[in-house]
Gaussian input, Z-matrix of N, CA and C with variables (Angstrom, degrees):
# hf/3-21g

backbone

0 1
 N
 C     1     B1
 C     2     B2     1     A1
 N     3     B3     2     A2     1     D1
 C     4     B4     3     A3     2     D2
 C     5     B5     4     A4     3     D3
 N     6     B6     5     A5     4     D4
 C     7     B7     6     A6     5     D5
 C     8     B8     7     A7     6     D6
 N     9     B9     8     A8     7     D7
 C    10    B10     9     A9     8     D8
 C    11    B11    10    A10     9     D9
 N    12    B12    11    A11    10    D10
 C    13    B13    12    A12    11    D11
 C    14    B14    13    A13    12    D12
 N    15    B15    14    A14    13    D13
 C    16    B16    15    A15    14    D14
 C    17    B17    16    A16    15    D15
 N    18    B18    17    A17    16    D16
 C    19    B19    18    A18    17    D17
 C    20    B20    19    A19    18    D18
 N    21    B21    20    A20    19    D19
 C    22    B22    21    A21    20    D20
 C    23    B23    22    A22    21    D21
 N    24    B24    23    A23    22    D22
 C    25    B25    24    A24    23    D23
 C    26    B26    25    A25    24    D24
 N    27    B27    26    A26    25    D25
 C    28    B28    27    A27    26    D26
 C    29    B29    28    A28    27    D27
 N    30    B30    29    A29    28    D28
 C    31    B31    30    A30    29    D29
 C    32    B32    31    A31    30    D30
 N    33    B33    32    A32    31    D31
 C    34    B34    33    A33    32    D32
 C    35    B35    34    A34    33    D33
 N    36    B36    35    A35    34    D34
 C    37    B37    36    A36    35    D35
 C    38    B38    37    A37    36    D36
 N    39    B39    38    A38    37    D37
 C    40    B40    39    A39    38    D38
 C    41    B41    40    A40    39    D39
 N    42    B42    41    A41    40    D40
 C    43    B43    42    A42    41    D41
 C    44    B44    43    A43    42    D42
 N    45    B45    44    A44    43    D43
 C    46    B46    45    A45    44    D44
 C    47    B47    46    A46    45    D45
 N    48    B48    47    A47    46    D46
 C    49    B49    48    A48    47    D47
 C    50    B50    49    A49    48    D48
 N    51    B51    50    A50    49    D49
 C    52    B52    51    A51    50    D50
 C    53    B53    52    A52    51    D51
 N    54    B54    53    A53    52    D52
 C    55    B55    54    A54    53    D53
 C    56    B56    55    A55    54    D54
 N    57    B57    56    A56    55    D55
 C    58    B58    57    A57    56    D56
 C    59    B59    58    A58    57    D57
 N    60    B60    59    A59    58    D58
 C    61    B61    60    A60    59    D59
 C    62    B62    61    A61    60    D60
 N    63    B63    62    A62    61    D61
 C    64    B64    63    A63    62    D62
 C    65    B65    64    A64    63    D63
 N    66    B66    65    A65    64    D64
 C    67    B67    66    A66    65    D65
 C    68    B68    67    A67    66    D66
 N    69    B69    68    A68    67    D67
 C    70    B70    69    A69    68    D68
 C    71    B71    70    A70    69    D69
 N    72    B72    71    A71    70    D70
 C    73    B73    72    A72    71    D71
 C    74    B74    73    A73    72    D72
 N    75    B75    74    A74    73    D73
 C    76    B76    75    A75    74    D74
 C    77    B77    76    A76    75    D75
 N    78    B78    77    A77    76    D76
 C    79    B79    78    A78    77    D77
 C    80    B80    79    A79    78    D78
 N    81    B81    80    A80    79    D79
 C    82    B82    81    A81    80    D80
 C    83    B83    82    A82    81    D81
 N    84    B84    83    A83    82    D82
 C    85    B85    84    A84    83    D83
 C    86    B86    85    A85    84    D84
 N    87    B87    86    A86    85    D85
 C    88    B88    87    A87    86    D86
 C    89    B89    88    A88    87    D87
 N    90    B90    89    A89    88    D88
 C    91    B91    90    A90    89    D89
 C    92    B92    91    A91    90    D90
 N    93    B93    92    A92    91    D91
 C    94    B94    93    A93    92    D92
 C    95    B95    94    A94    93    D93
 N    96    B96    95    A95    94    D94
 C    97    B97    96    A96    95    D95
 C    98    B98    97    A97    96    D96
 N    99    B99    98    A98    97    D97
 C   100   B100    99    A99    98    D98
 C   101   B101   100   A100    99    D99
 N   102   B102   101   A101   100   D100
 C   103   B103   102   A102   101   D101
 C   104   B104   103   A103   102   D102
 N   105   B105   104   A104   103   D103
 C   106   B106   105   A105   104   D104
 C   107   B107   106   A106   105   D105
 N   108   B108   107   A107   106   D106
 C   109   B109   108   A108   107   D107
 C   110   B110   109   A109   108   D108
 N   111   B111   110   A110   109   D109
 C   112   B112   111   A111   110   D110
 C   113   B113   112   A112   111   D111
 N   114   B114   113   A113   112   D112
 C   115   B115   114   A114   113   D113
 C   116   B116   115   A115   114   D114
 N   117   B117   116   A116   115   D115
 C   118   B118   117   A117   116   D116
 C   119   B119   118   A118   117   D117
 N   120   B120   119   A119   118   D118
 C   121   B121   120   A120   119   D119
 C   122   B122   121   A121   120   D120
 N   123   B123   122   A122   121   D121
 C   124   B124   123   A123   122   D122
 C   125   B125   124   A124   123   D123
 N   126   B126   125   A125   124   D124
 C   127   B127   126   A126   125   D125
 C   128   B128   127   A127   126   D126
 N   129   B129   128   A128   127   D127
 C   130   B130   129   A129   128   D128
 C   131   B131   130   A130   129   D129
 N   132   B132   131   A131   130   D130
 C   133   B133   132   A132   131   D131
 C   134   B134   133   A133   132   D132
 N   135   B135   134   A134   133   D133
 C   136   B136   135   A135   134   D134
 C   137   B137   136   A136   135   D135
 N   138   B138   137   A137   136   D136
 C   139   B139   138   A138   137   D137
 C   140   B140   139   A139   138   D138
 N   141   B141   140   A140   139   D139
 C   142   B142   141   A141   140   D140
 C   143   B143   142   A142   141   D141
 N   144   B144   143   A143   142   D142
 C   145   B145   144   A144   143   D143
 C   146   B146   145   A145   144   D144
 N   147   B147   146   A146   145   D145
 C   148   B148   147   A147   146   D146
 C   149   B149   148   A148   147   D147
 N   150   B150   149   A149   148   D148
 C   151   B151   150   A150   149   D149
 C   152   B152   151   A151   150   D150
 N   153   B153   152   A152   151   D151
 C   154   B154   153   A153   152   D152
 C   155   B155   154   A154   153   D153
 N   156   B156   155   A155   154   D154
 C   157   B157   156   A156   155   D155
 C   158   B158   157   A157   156   D156
 N   159   B159   158   A158   157   D157
 C   160   B160   159   A159   158   D158
 C   161   B161   160   A160   159   D159
 N   162   B162   161   A161   160   D160
 C   163   B163   162   A162   161   D161
 C   164   B164   163   A163   162   D162
 N   165   B165   164   A164   163   D163
 C   166   B166   165   A165   164   D164
 C   167   B167   166   A166   165   D165
 N   168   B168   167   A167   166   D166
 C   169   B169   168   A168   167   D167
 C   170   B170   169   A169   168   D168
 N   171   B171   170   A170   169   D169
 C   172   B172   171   A171   170   D170
 C   173   B173   172   A172   171   D171
 N   174   B174   173   A173   172   D172
 C   175   B175   174   A174   173   D173
 C   176   B176   175   A175   174   D174
 N   177   B177   176   A176   175   D175
 C   178   B178   177   A177   176   D176
 C   179   B179   178   A178   177   D177
 N   180   B180   179   A179   178   D178
 C   181   B181   180   A180   179   D179
 C   182   B182   181   A181   180   D180
 N   183   B183   182   A182   181   D181
 C   184   B184   183   A183   182   D182
 C   185   B185   184   A184   183   D183
 N   186   B186   185   A185   184   D184
 C   187   B187   186   A186   185   D185
 C   188   B188   187   A187   186   D186
 N   189   B189   188   A188   187   D187
 C   190   B190   189   A189   188   D188
 C   191   B191   190   A190   189   D189
 N   192   B192   191   A191   190   D190
 C   193   B193   192   A192   191   D191
 C   194   B194   193   A193   192   D192
 N   195   B195   194   A194   193   D193
 C   196   B196   195   A195   194   D194
 C   197   B197   196   A196   195   D195
 N   198   B198   197   A197   196   D196
 C   199   B199   198   A198   197   D197
 C   200   B200   199   A199   198   D198
 N   201   B201   200   A200   199   D199
 C   202   B202   201   A201   200   D200
 C   203   B203   202   A202   201   D201
 N   204   B204   203   A203   202   D202
 C   205   B205   204   A204   203   D203
 C   206   B206   205   A205   204   D204
 N   207   B207   206   A206   205   D205
 C   208   B208   207   A207   206   D206
 C   209   B209   208   A208   207   D207
 N   210   B210   209   A209   208   D208
 C   211   B211   210   A210   209   D209
 C   212   B212   211   A211   210   D210
 N   213   B213   212   A212   211   D211
 C   214   B214   213   A213   212   D212
 C   215   B215   214   A214   213   D213
 N   216   B216   215   A215   214   D214
 C   217   B217   216   A216   215   D215
 C   218   B218   217   A217   216   D216
 N   219   B219   218   A218   217   D217
 C   220   B220   219   A219   218   D218
 C   221   B221   220   A220   219   D219
 N   222   B222   221   A221   220   D220
 C   223   B223   222   A222   221   D221
 C   224   B224   223   A223   222   D222
 N   225   B225   224   A224   223   D223
 C   226   B226   225   A225   224   D224
 C   227   B227   226   A226   225   D225
 N   228   B228   227   A227   226   D226
 C   229   B229   228   A228   227   D227
 C   230   B230   229   A229   228   D228
 N   231   B231   230   A230   229   D229
 C   232   B232   231   A231   230   D230
 C   233   B233   232   A232   231   D231
 N   234   B234   233   A233   232   D232
 C   235   B235   234   A234   233   D233
 C   236   B236   235   A235   234   D234
 N   237   B237   236   A236   235   D235
 C   238   B238   237   A237   236   D236
 C   239   B239   238   A238   237   D237
 N   240   B240   239   A239   238   D238
 C   241   B241   240   A240   239   D239
 C   242   B242   241   A241   240   D240
 N   243   B243   242   A242   241   D241
 C   244   B244   243   A243   242   D242
 C   245   B245   244   A244   243   D243
 N   246   B246   245   A245   244   D244
 C   247   B247   246   A246   245   D245
 C   248   B248   247   A247   246   D246
 N   249   B249   248   A248   247   D247
 C   250   B250   249   A249   248   D248
 C   251   B251   250   A250   249   D249
 N   252   B252   251   A251   250   D250
 C   253   B253   252   A252   251   D251
 C   254   B254   253   A253   252   D252
 N   255   B255   254   A254   253   D253
 C   256   B256   255   A255   254   D254
 C   257   B257   256   A256   255   D255
 N   258   B258   257   A257   256   D256
 C   259   B259   258   A258   257   D257
 C   260   B260   259   A259   258   D258

   B1=1.5085
   B2=1.4348
   B3=1.2865
   B4=1.5082
   B5=1.4775
   B6=1.3583
   B7=1.5000
   B8=1.5791
   B9=1.2769
   B10=1.4223
   B11=1.5462
   B12=1.3165
   B13=1.4451
   B14=1.5705
   B15=1.2932
   B16=1.3563
   B17=1.5201
   B18=1.2652
   B19=1.4490
   B20=1.5593
   B21=1.3408
   B22=1.4806
   B23=1.4749
   B24=1.3522
   B25=1.5135
   B26=1.4945
   B27=1.2781
   B28=1.4223
   B29=1.5179
   B30=1.3476
   B31=1.3869
   B32=1.5400
   B33=1.3385
   B34=1.4556
   B35=1.5715
   B36=1.2653
   B37=1.4634
   B38=1.4976
   B39=1.3297
   B40=1.3992
   B41=1.5962
   B42=1.3115
   B43=1.5175
   B44=1.5454
   B45=1.3059
   B46=1.4261
   B47=1.5554
   B48=1.3233
   B49=1.5010
   B50=1.5582
   B51=1.3738
   B52=1.3689
   B53=1.5651
   B54=1.3379
   B55=1.3961
   B56=1.4781
   B57=1.2988
   B58=1.4958
   B59=1.5200
   B60=1.3980
   B61=1.4257
   B62=1.5830
   B63=1.2461
   B64=1.5184
   B65=1.4930
   B66=1.2549
   B67=1.4756
   B68=1.5025
   B69=1.3988
   B70=1.4590
   B71=1.4658
   B72=1.3544
   B73=1.4446
   B74=1.5749
   B75=1.3603
   B76=1.4654
   B77=1.5088
   B78=1.3457
   B79=1.4251
   B80=1.5329
   B81=1.3585
   B82=1.5177
   B83=1.5105
   B84=1.3288
   B85=1.4242
   B86=1.5409
   B87=1.3077
   B88=1.4624
   B89=1.4986
   B90=1.3721
   B91=1.4979
   B92=1.4993
   B93=1.3361
   B94=1.4191
   B95=1.5636
   B96=1.3579
   B97=1.3795
   B98=1.3962
   B99=1.2804
   B100=1.4690
   B101=1.5241
   B102=1.3342
   B103=1.4864
   B104=1.4977
   B105=1.2875
   B106=1.4349
   B107=1.5309
   B108=1.3095
   B109=1.5295
   B110=1.4766
   B111=1.2951
   B112=1.4779
   B113=1.5041
   B114=1.2989
   B115=1.5090
   B116=1.5229
   B117=1.2508
   B118=1.5037
   B119=1.5191
   B120=1.2817
   B121=1.5271
   B122=1.5171
   B123=1.2761
   B124=1.4387
   B125=1.5702
   B126=1.3567
   B127=1.4017
   B128=1.5372
   B129=1.2931
   B130=1.4651
   B131=1.4540
   B132=1.3447
   B133=1.4005
   B134=1.5072
   B135=1.3861
   B136=1.4213
   B137=1.4761
   B138=1.3129
   B139=1.5211
   B140=1.4827
   B141=1.3085
   B142=1.4281
   B143=1.5090
   B144=1.3362
   B145=1.4268
   B146=1.5651
   B147=1.3236
   B148=1.4320
   B149=1.5666
   B150=1.2139
   B151=1.4599
   B152=1.5884
   B153=1.3228
   B154=1.4265
   B155=1.5472
   B156=1.3790
   B157=1.4266
   B158=1.5507
   B159=1.3210
   B160=1.4276
   B161=1.5073
   B162=1.3114
   B163=1.4710
   B164=1.5165
   B165=1.3357
   B166=1.4101
   B167=1.5059
   B168=1.4278
   B169=1.4807
   B170=1.5783
   B171=1.2970
   B172=1.4992
   B173=1.4729
   B174=1.2900
   B175=1.3980
   B176=1.5290
   B177=1.2797
   B178=1.5910
   B179=1.4778
   B180=1.3059
   B181=1.5281
   B182=1.5482
   B183=1.3399
   B184=1.4800
   B185=1.5616
   B186=1.3501
   B187=1.4364
   B188=1.5483
   B189=1.3461
   B190=1.4888
   B191=1.4901
   B192=1.3485
   B193=1.3958
   B194=1.4964
   B195=1.2799
   B196=1.5148
   B197=1.5844
   B198=1.3410
   B199=1.4591
   B200=1.5327
   B201=1.3390
   B202=1.5502
   B203=1.4297
   B204=1.3376
   B205=1.4852
   B206=1.5050
   B207=1.4506
   B208=1.4694
   B209=1.5160
   B210=1.3537
   B211=1.4709
   B212=1.5370
   B213=1.3401
   B214=1.4251
   B215=1.6055
   B216=1.2762
   B217=1.5409
   B218=1.4771
   B219=1.2542
   B220=1.5387
   B221=1.5110
   B222=1.4262
   B223=1.3713
   B224=1.5024
   B225=1.4160
   B226=1.4058
   B227=1.5814
   B228=1.2823
   B229=1.4827
   B230=1.5354
   B231=1.3517
   B232=1.4783
   B233=1.5035
   B234=1.3219
   B235=1.4083
   B236=1.4850
   B237=1.3697
   B238=1.4354
   B239=1.5264
   B240=1.3755
   B241=1.4545
   B242=1.5250
   B243=1.3524
   B244=1.5891
   B245=1.5085
   B246=1.3044
   B247=1.3470
   B248=1.4728
   B249=1.3332
   B250=1.4855
   B251=1.5545
   B252=1.3726
   B253=1.4151
   B254=1.6254
   B255=1.3499
   B256=1.4158
   B257=1.5450
   B258=1.2574
   B259=1.4664
   B260=1.5011
   A1=104.28
   A2=115.00
   A3=128.78
   A4=108.13
   A5=113.95
   A6=115.93
   A7=108.13
   A8=118.06
   A9=124.29
   A10=109.09
   A11=116.87
   A12=119.45
   A13=111.20
   A14=117.69
   A15=124.54
   A16=114.51
   A17=118.20
   A18=117.70
   A19=111.05
   A20=116.76
   A21=123.64
   A22=107.93
   A23=113.89
   A24=117.38
   A25=107.21
   A26=119.13
   A27=125.11
   A28=115.42
   A29=122.04
   A30=124.43
   A31=109.91
   A32=117.44
   A33=118.75
   A34=105.00
   A35=113.71
   A36=119.88
   A37=108.03
   A38=114.70
   A39=121.09
   A40=111.07
   A41=115.09
   A42=120.54
   A43=106.14
   A44=113.89
   A45=122.39
   A46=112.64
   A47=116.17
   A48=120.28
   A49=113.29
   A50=117.67
   A51=118.10
   A52=110.98
   A53=116.20
   A54=120.34
   A55=116.41
   A56=117.05
   A57=122.87
   A58=108.51
   A59=112.87
   A60=116.89
   A61=106.93
   A62=111.96
   A63=120.43
   A64=111.24
   A65=115.60
   A66=121.71
   A67=108.20
   A68=118.39
   A69=117.54
   A70=117.01
   A71=115.90
   A72=121.61
   A73=110.88
   A74=115.31
   A75=117.96
   A76=115.79
   A77=114.91
   A78=123.82
   A79=110.57
   A80=112.65
   A81=119.77
   A82=109.95
   A83=117.80
   A84=122.96
   A85=113.31
   A86=112.28
   A87=119.91
   A88=114.14
   A89=113.52
   A90=119.45
   A91=112.89
   A92=118.02
   A93=120.39
   A94=109.43
   A95=120.62
   A96=125.02
   A97=113.85
   A98=124.56
   A99=129.25
   A100=110.60
   A101=115.33
   A102=117.59
   A103=112.70
   A104=117.33
   A105=122.82
   A106=118.97
   A107=113.17
   A108=117.83
   A109=109.68
   A110=117.40
   A111=121.43
   A112=112.99
   A113=115.87
   A114=122.51
   A115=110.97
   A116=114.54
   A117=122.84
   A118=104.86
   A119=118.70
   A120=121.07
   A121=101.65
   A122=115.61
   A123=123.52
   A124=107.17
   A125=116.68
   A126=118.55
   A127=111.72
   A128=114.30
   A129=117.37
   A130=112.62
   A131=119.51
   A132=125.84
   A133=107.71
   A134=116.02
   A135=122.35
   A136=109.83
   A137=114.26
   A138=120.75
   A139=113.38
   A140=121.22
   A141=125.88
   A142=108.95
   A143=123.75
   A144=121.86
   A145=107.53
   A146=115.90
   A147=116.91
   A148=108.70
   A149=110.53
   A150=116.60
   A151=112.78
   A152=114.03
   A153=113.87
   A154=106.65
   A155=112.17
   A156=121.02
   A157=107.22
   A158=116.77
   A159=120.28
   A160=109.67
   A161=115.48
   A162=122.68
   A163=109.29
   A164=115.78
   A165=120.99
   A166=103.81
   A167=112.09
   A168=118.57
   A169=110.15
   A170=117.99
   A171=117.25
   A172=109.59
   A173=122.72
   A174=126.57
   A175=110.35
   A176=114.71
   A177=121.02
   A178=110.60
   A179=116.79
   A180=121.25
   A181=108.11
   A182=118.46
   A183=120.63
   A184=115.50
   A185=112.49
   A186=117.66
   A187=108.75
   A188=112.82
   A189=116.47
   A190=112.40
   A191=120.45
   A192=123.94
   A193=110.57
   A194=114.82
   A195=118.77
   A196=112.82
   A197=114.33
   A198=115.69
   A199=111.01
   A200=113.27
   A201=116.45
   A202=112.50
   A203=117.59
   A204=123.54
   A205=110.31
   A206=116.23
   A207=117.18
   A208=110.60
   A209=118.40
   A210=120.30
   A211=108.66
   A212=117.98
   A213=124.77
   A214=107.04
   A215=116.07
   A216=115.25
   A217=113.28
   A218=114.75
   A219=121.71
   A220=110.67
   A221=116.75
   A222=124.94
   A223=110.62
   A224=120.50
   A225=124.01
   A226=113.36
   A227=113.12
   A228=116.09
   A229=109.59
   A230=117.07
   A231=119.17
   A232=106.02
   A233=124.50
   A234=122.98
   A235=112.18
   A236=114.49
   A237=120.18
   A238=110.17
   A239=115.80
   A240=119.43
   A241=112.54
   A242=113.85
   A243=113.69
   A244=107.49
   A245=124.00
   A246=120.44
   A247=111.89
   A248=115.85
   A249=120.75
   A250=108.50
   A251=120.76
   A252=123.18
   A253=110.39
   A254=112.14
   A255=118.01
   A256=114.84
   A257=118.33
   A258=122.51
   A259=111.91
   D1=166.23
   D2=-177.81
   D3=-67.02
   D4=123.14
   D5=176.97
   D6=-109.03
   D7=122.57
   D8=-175.78
   D9=-99.59
   D10=121.93
   D11=176.88
   D12=-114.76
   D13=1.26
   D14=-173.61
   D15=124.49
   D16=157.95
   D17=-176.18
   D18=-75.52
   D19=147.91
   D20=174.33
   D21=-104.65
   D22=139.38
   D23=175.91
   D24=-76.57
   D25=121.58
   D26=-175.10
   D27=-121.59
   D28=19.09
   D29=177.99
   D30=123.59
   D31=-170.32
   D32=177.20
   D33=-141.39
   D34=168.26
   D35=178.85
   D36=-146.05
   D37=165.49
   D38=176.82
   D39=-123.21
   D40=143.77
   D41=176.12
   D42=-80.72
   D43=126.15
   D44=177.96
   D45=-80.26
   D46=175.53
   D47=-178.55
   D48=-62.54
   D49=-22.77
   D50=178.89
   D51=-99.24
   D52=16.79
   D53=178.29
   D54=76.91
   D55=12.28
   D56=-178.78
   D57=-95.07
   D58=154.61
   D59=174.51
   D60=-136.74
   D61=154.62
   D62=173.67
   D63=-94.00
   D64=127.69
   D65=171.45
   D66=-83.37
   D67=124.87
   D68=-179.10
   D69=-54.60
   D70=143.17
   D71=-172.89
   D72=-53.90
   D73=-40.81
   D74=179.44
   D75=-56.68
   D76=-37.43
   D77=179.88
   D78=-70.73
   D79=-43.61
   D80=178.92
   D81=-61.55
   D82=-44.22
   D83=176.60
   D84=-61.09
   D85=-55.54
   D86=-175.23
   D87=-57.41
   D88=-39.05
   D89=-176.25
   D90=-105.64
   D91=15.42
   D92=172.52
   D93=57.16
   D94=50.27
   D95=175.16
   D96=-94.27
   D97=124.36
   D98=-170.93
   D99=-128.85
   D100=151.68
   D101=172.84
   D102=-48.81
   D103=134.08
   D104=-178.05
   D105=91.32
   D106=-9.35
   D107=176.11
   D108=-63.70
   D109=139.11
   D110=177.09
   D111=-100.19
   D112=135.97
   D113=-178.21
   D114=-123.63
   D115=147.40
   D116=172.44
   D117=-91.16
   D118=144.93
   D119=177.51
   D120=-113.55
   D121=119.50
   D122=175.67
   D123=-110.07
   D124=131.23
   D125=-178.28
   D126=-137.02
   D127=160.33
   D128=-176.05
   D129=-171.68
   D130=171.99
   D131=176.09
   D132=-132.59
   D133=137.43
   D134=178.54
   D135=-153.74
   D136=137.33
   D137=-178.35
   D138=50.18
   D139=37.67
   D140=171.96
   D141=84.26
   D142=4.80
   D143=-179.99
   D144=-120.78
   D145=159.44
   D146=176.15
   D147=-129.60
   D148=169.72
   D149=-179.29
   D150=-176.33
   D151=172.72
   D152=176.81
   D153=-147.36
   D154=159.43
   D155=-176.64
   D156=-127.69
   D157=138.64
   D158=169.53
   D159=-102.41
   D160=132.72
   D161=178.80
   D162=-130.26
   D163=131.54
   D164=179.83
   D165=-60.30
   D166=134.29
   D167=179.42
   D168=-61.79
   D169=-34.45
   D170=-179.23
   D171=-68.38
   D172=-28.00
   D173=178.40
   D174=-69.75
   D175=-49.24
   D176=172.17
   D177=-54.14
   D178=-45.85
   D179=-176.96
   D180=-61.99
   D181=-48.04
   D182=175.14
   D183=-57.05
   D184=-42.70
   D185=-178.39
   D186=-61.46
   D187=-51.54
   D188=-179.34
   D189=-60.43
   D190=-37.83
   D191=175.81
   D192=-57.74
   D193=-50.36
   D194=-179.46
   D195=-65.12
   D196=-34.29
   D197=177.59
   D198=-66.75
   D199=-36.31
   D200=176.70
   D201=-61.73
   D202=-22.46
   D203=178.18
   D204=-89.34
   D205=-2.07
   D206=176.16
   D207=95.62
   D208=4.21
   D209=177.68
   D210=-95.42
   D211=128.75
   D212=176.53
   D213=-107.84
   D214=112.57
   D215=179.20
   D216=-57.44
   D217=143.82
   D218=179.04
   D219=-52.87
   D220=-40.57
   D221=-178.68
   D222=-51.25
   D223=-44.42
   D224=178.86
   D225=-70.61
   D226=-32.75
   D227=176.58
   D228=-67.44
   D229=-34.90
   D230=179.22
   D231=-72.56
   D232=-39.37
   D233=176.09
   D234=-56.38
   D235=-46.78
   D236=-178.95
   D237=-56.80
   D238=-49.14
   D239=-179.65
   D240=-59.62
   D241=-39.42
   D242=-179.57
   D243=-71.69
   D244=-33.11
   D245=-178.68
   D246=-69.27
   D247=-33.26
   D248=-179.08
   D249=-69.75
   D250=-30.99
   D251=-179.69
   D252=-60.86
   D253=-40.11
   D254=-177.42
   D255=-70.54
   D256=-23.50
   D257=-176.81
   D258=-76.24

């Protein structure tokens, strides 16, 4: 299962006039991102800052499927623990 140790800096991007951005080639290669892949956009604000996360739709689908079977990925348990630290 996915082990999260913290985010890696993998480059930067700029939002174009049409609201589009280019995902750096290293990220596309490492995470097998291809033309036509569908992503969910999760956004929020916390502690006066905002941000968003792109998640491959197929990954979310697999996570939900596993959760329906009663399996909670370690990644989500780690997120919960991190969120509780901030409170």
